[in-house]
C-alpha positions in Angstrom: -15.8 6.2 7.7 -14.9 6.7 11.4 -16.9 5.8 14.4 -19.4 8.4 15.8 -21.9 5.6 16.0 -21.5 5.0 12.3 -21.7 1.4 10.9 -21.8 -0.1 7.4 -24.5 -2.5 6.3 -22.9 -5.7 5.1 -25.8 -8.1 5.0 -29.5 -8.4 5.4 -31.0 -11.3 7.4 -34.4 -12.4 8.7 -33.3 -11.1 12.1 -32.2 -7.7 10.9 -29.2 -6.0 9.3 -25.7 -7.2 9.9 -23.5 -4.1 10.4 -19.7 -3.6 10.5 -17.7 -1.2 12.7 -14.7 -0.2 10.5 -12.6 1.1 13.5 -13.2 -1.8 15.8 -13.2 -4.4 13.0 -16.3 -6.0 14.5 -19.8 -7.1 13.5 -23.1 -6.6 15.2 -26.7 -7.3 14.4 -29.3 -4.5 14.4 -32.8 -6.0 14.7 -35.6 -4.7 12.6 -37.9 -2.4 14.6 -39.4 0.1 12.2 -39.0 0.9 8.5 -36.1 3.3 8.0 -35.7 4.5 4.4 -33.3 6.7 2.4 -35.4 9.3 0.5 -38.1 6.7 0.3 -35.7 3.9 -0.8 -35.0 0.8 1.3 -31.7 0.4 3.0 -29.1 -1.1 0.7 -26.0 -3.2 1.3 -23.2 -0.8 1.4 -25.1 2.0 3.2 -23.6 3.8 6.2 -26.0 4.1 9.1 -26.3 5.4 12.6 -28.0 3.6 15.5 -30.2 4.8 18.4 -29.7 4.0 22.1 -31.4 0.6 21.6 -29.1 -0.4 18.8 -31.7 0.1 16.1 -30.9 1.9 12.8 -32.4 5.4 12.9 -30.5 7.1 10.1 -29.1 6.3 6.7 -26.2 8.6 5.7 -25.9 10.3 2.4 -24.9 7.9 -0.4 -22.0 8.6 -2.8 -23.7 6.6 -5.4 -25.9 3.5 -5.9 -26.4 0.8 -8.4 -30.0 -0.4 -9.2 -29.0 -3.8 -10.3 -27.6 -5.4 -8.3 -28.9 -3.0 -5.7 -26.0 -1.7 -3.6 -24.4 1.6 -2.6 -21.2 3.5 -2.0 -19.1 1.8 -4.6 -15.6 3.0 -5.6 -15.1 0.7 -8.6 -17.4 -1.9 -10.3 -15.3 -4.8 -11.6 -17.1 -6.3 -14.6 -16.1 -10.0 -14.9 -16.3 -11.4 -18.4 -15.1 -14.8 -19.1 -12.9 -16.0 -22.0 -14.6 -19.3 -22.3 -17.4 -21.3 -20.5 -19.3 -19.0 -21.2 -17.6 -17.6 -24.3 -16.4 -14.0 -24.4 -19.1 -11.6 -25.5 -18.2 -7.9 -26.3 -21.9 -7.3 -26.6 -22.6 -8.4 -23.0 -19.5 -6.5 -21.8 -20.6 -3.3 -23.4 -24.1 -3.7 -22.0 -22.7 -4.1 -18.5 -20.5 -1.0 -19.0 -23.5 1.0 -20.1 -25.6 -0.2 -17.1 -22.9 0.8 -14.5 -21.8 4.0 -16.2 -25.5 5.0 -16.2 -25.2 5.0 -12.4 -22.0 7.1 -12.7 -19.8 4.4 -11.1 -16.2 3.8 -12.2 -15.7 0.7 -14.3 -12.8 -1.7 -14.6 -12.8 -5.0 -16.6 -11.6 -8.4 -15.4 -11.3 -11.1 -18.1 -11.6 -14.4 -16.3 -10.5 -18.0 -17.2 -7.5 -16.7 -19.2 -5.9 -20.0 -18.5 -8.4 -21.7 -20.9 -7.1 -19.8 -23.9 -4.6 -21.1 -26.4 -1.7 -18.7 -27.2 -3.2 -17.3 -30.4 -6.6 -16.9 -28.7 -5.1 -15.1 -25.9 -3.2 -12.8 -28.2 -6.3 -12.0 -30.2 -8.4 -11.3 -27.2 -5.6 -9.2 -25.6 -5.6 -7.1 -28.8 -9.3 -6.6 -28.6 -9.1 -5.6 -24.9 -6.5 -3.0 -25.8 -9.4 -1.0 -27.4 -11.0 -0.7 -23.9 -7.7 0.2 -22.3 -7.1 2.9 -24.9 -10.3 4.7 -24.0 -9.6 4.6 -20.3 -10.7 1.3 -18.7 -8.4 -0.8 -16.5 -8.3 -4.3 -17.9 -7.1 -7.4 -16.1 -6.7 -11.0 -17.4 -6.9 -13.5 -14.5 -7.0 -17.2 -13.7 -9.5 -17.1 -10.9 -7.8 -20.0 -9.1 -4.2 -18.8 -9.3 -3.0 -15.5 -7.8 0.4 -15.8 -9.5 -0.8 -15.8 -13.1 -1.6 -13.0 -15.6 -2.6 -9.7 -14.0 -3.8 -10.9 -10.6 -1.1 -9.1 -8.6 -1.8 -5.8 -10.4 -5.5 -6.3 -9.8 -5.0 -6.9 -6.1 -2.9 -3.8 -5.7 -5.5 -1.6 -7.5 -8.4 -2.7 -5.3 -6.7 -2.0 -2.0 -8.6 0.1 0.5 -11.5 0.5 -1.9 -15.2 -0.6 -2.0 -15.2 -3.0 -5.0 -18.3 -4.5 -6.6 -17.9 -7.8 -8.5 -20.5 -7.8 -11.3 -21.1 -10.3 -14.1 -23.1 -13.1 -15.6 -23.5 -16.4 -14.0 -20.5 -18.8 -14.3 -17.8 -16.2 -14.9 -16.0 -16.9 -11.6 -16.9 -14.1 -9.2 -17.0 -16.2 -6.1 -13.8 -18.1 -7.2 -11.9 -14.9 -7.7 -13.1 -13.6 -4.3 -11.9 -16.8 -2.6 -8.5 -16.5 -4.3 -8.2 -12.9 -3.1 -8.9 -14.1 0.4 -9.5 -17.9 1.1 -11.1 -17.1 4.4 -14.2 -15.8 2.7 -15.1 -19.3 1.5 -17.7 -18.1 -0.9 -19.7 -21.0 -2.3 -18.6 -22.1 -5.8 -20.4 -24.5 -8.2 -19.3 -25.9 -11.5 -20.6 -24.4 -14.7 -23.2 -26.2 -16.8 -20.8 -26.7 -19.7 -23.5 -28.1 -22.0 -25.7 -25.0 -21.7 -22.9 -22.5 -21.1 -24.6 -21.1 -18.1 -23.6 -21.1 -14.5 -25.5 -21.8 -11.3 -26.5 -18.9 -9.1 -24.1 -19.7 -6.3 -24.5 -16.3 -4.7 -28.2 -15.7 -3.9 -27.9 -12.3 -2.2 -25.6 -9.3 -2.1 -23.0 -9.6 0.6 -20.4 -7.0 1.6 -17.1 -8.5 2.7 -14.6 -6.4 4.7 -11.2 -6.8 3.1 -8.1 -5.1 4.5 -9.0 -1.4 4.6 -11.7 -1.8 2.0 -14.7 -4.0 1.1 -15.7 -6.5 -1.6 -19.3 -6.8 -2.8 -20.2 -10.4 -3.9 -23.3 -10.2 -6.0 -25.7 -12.7 -7.7 -24.8 -13.5 -11.3 -27.0 -12.3 -14.2 -28.7 -15.0 -16.4 -30.4 -12.2 -18.4 -29.4 -8.6 -18.9 -32.1 -5.9 -19.5 -31.4 -2.2 -19.4 -34.9 -1.3 -18.1 -34.0 2.2 -16.8 -31.9 3.5 -19.7 -33.5 5.3 -22.5 -32.1 6.1 -25.9 -31.0 9.6 -24.9 -29.2 8.2 -21.9 -27.4 5.5 -23.9 -25.4 7.9 -26.0 -23.9 9.3 -22.7 -23.2 6.1 -20.8 -22.0 3.8 -23.6 -18.2 3.5 -23.4 -16.6 6.9 -24.1 -19.4 8.1 -26.4 -20.2 11.0 -24.1 -17.0 12.7 -25.4 -18.9 13.4 -28.6 -21.7 15.5 -27.0 -20.3 18.8 -28.3 -18.7 17.4 -31.5 -21.7 16.4 -33.5 -23.7 18.9 -35.7 -26.9 18.2 -33.7 -26.9 18.4 -29.9 -29.3 15.5 -29.7 -27.4 13.2 -32.1 -27.8 9.5 -31.2 -24.9 8.5 -33.5 -27.0 6.4 -36.0 -25.3 5.1 -39.1 -26.7 7.8 -41.5 -26.8 10.7 -39.0 -26.0 14.0 -40.5 -22.9 15.7 -39.2 -22.2 12.9 -36.6 -18.6 13.1 -35.5 -18.6 9.6 -34.0 -19.7 8.1 -37.3 -17.0 10.0 -39.0 -14.4 8.7 -36.5 -15.8 5.2 -37.1 -15.0 5.4 -40.8 -11.5 6.6 -39.9 -11.0 3.7 -37.6 -10.9 5.8 -34.4 -14.1 4.2 -33.0 -14.1 0.4 -32.7 -16.6 -1.1 -35.2 -17.4 -4.1 -33.1 -18.6 -2.0 -30.1 -20.4 0.4 -32.5 -22.5 -2.6 -33.7 -23.2 -3.4 -30.1 -24.3 0.2 -29.5 -26.7 0.1 -32.4 -28.1 -3.2 -31.1 -28.5 -2.0 -27.6 -30.0 1.3 -28.8 -32.8 -0.7 -30.5 -33.4 -2.6 -27.2 -33.7 0.6 -25.0 -36.1 2.3 -27.5 -38.8 0.2 -25.8 -38.1 2.2 -22.6 -38.8 5.4 -24.5 -42.2 4.1 -25.4 -43.0 3.3 -21.7 -41.9 6.8 -20.7 -44.4 8.3 -23.2 -47.3 6.2 -21.7 -46.6 7.4 -18.1 
């Protein structure tokens, strides 16, 4: 985004919004004067805005996309960070994150952190599992969040150049550590994991957009709980992994790919080993969870 009095919102403070000029590579503060909204929505970190003659925000430019949780806008790629250990790897949680982000029509890549904690056989087993995600189109990176020379760090760094990247994941997976390794000057706060409980501290309290090279990195608060409050059962079949590719293949147009569904092409591929059974179990489990949202819709 070039000048023309256009700035990007990188932080929100008690004094106003911190803005960034991409051409001048400089920051400024726009004090709050009046409530400016985008189609009734509050200004989000990641928004592009224009200022009036007094340096106040008077316009929010059209968004390419936005994510409801964490609330941010104009993302090129959402990197889902999932740890190998501490906390232990969970394909259920990973699939849930993917569904949440794909519901917002944002591209997803997967970063498997703390790969250095795995023994050789554990690493080989998890690598084999992650090949299932790579096979259906996701970029997958194994990293040691403290060492830029190990595993897939160099490839990751190359792939995020000149893009707006959102780091998303549960608490304790190493989001801030990875950002600090990418650029030590960021000095994002990092705390140790509560090993006994398997949960991390919320080291990042708010969403912050960090200019990086010709792009940006979103540092976001970690999730201690993950609820898909906006997704309904009819949405899940279209935003879960690559299940949307079965829309025109099933006998019924509204097929939700349940185990005994008549004429379900996905269930047929599941039996033939084309669809991963582990993720399909996650799908069924998440489908039961989002059915609650269907009930709320009927009450409105």
